[in-house]
N, C-alpha and C positions, 0 to 999 in steps of 0.2 A: 199247191197245185190243184187245178180243177179237174174233177172226175168226169167220166164220160156221161154221167146222168145229170151233170149241172146244167141248169137252165141259162141260156144266154139272155142278157138284157136287150129288149127291143124298145126303141123310142120312135114315137111318131110325133113330129114337131110341125105345126101348122099355125096359121095366124090365129086359130081358136084356142091354142095352148099346146100343152105337152101331155101325151098318153104314154105310159110306161108299163111294160109287162115283161115278166121273167119266163120266157118260152113263148111259143106261138099260140098255145092253147090259152094261156093267160092273157095274151095280147087280144086275142079274139074276144074274150070276156070284157076286157077293158073298152074295146070298140062297140060294145053292146051288140055283137053278133049273135044270131040264134045259136044254140049249142049244137055241136055235131053229134048226131045220133050215134051212140056207142056200137050198135049193131052194124053200122056202116063200116066199122073198123074190124069186124070180127075175123076177116081173112087177110088183114094187113099186118105186115111185119112191123115190129115195134119201131125200127129206124125210119120207116116210111111215114109214120103218123105226123111228124113234124112237117114233112114235106107236104102232106095233105092239108094241114092247118095253114101252112104258109100260102099255098095256092088259094085256099078259101079267103084268106085275108086280102091277097091281091085282087081276087075277083070282086070282093066286097068293095074295095076302094075304087076299082075300075067302074063298078056300078054307081058310085058317086061322082064319077067324072074324072078321077085321077088317072094319069097316064105316066108311066115310067119313062124318064127322058135320059137318065144316066145311071150307070152302076160302076162302082169301084170297090175292089178288094185290097186290104192292106195285108201283104204277104207276111209281115212281121208278127201281127197279133191275130190274124184271122178275121178281123172285123170287116164289115161291108158298109158301104154308104149307098143308098138308092135315093135318087132325086126324082120327085114327081112334080107334075104341073097339072093345073086344072083351070079350065076357062071360067072366068068369073062373069056371072050374069049382070046385065046393065041395070 
């Protein structure tokens, strides 16, 4: 059984390859994003940190031109699939 502090596996799959992180903070590191300043989290509840990291990643991807076009949640196992698209330059 997985405990509440277990990190979920996150995969980013694109034409450039696969990036894998266990938890949103690890995924941000794998995507070579600047580290979140720890003092920015001083008044944040522990369970909100993942939400902040997830939003940072989505903003980062949006800055690279990626746009979410679909989202689906598997109710059986709690997994989610987010589909993104990006316009490719000529």
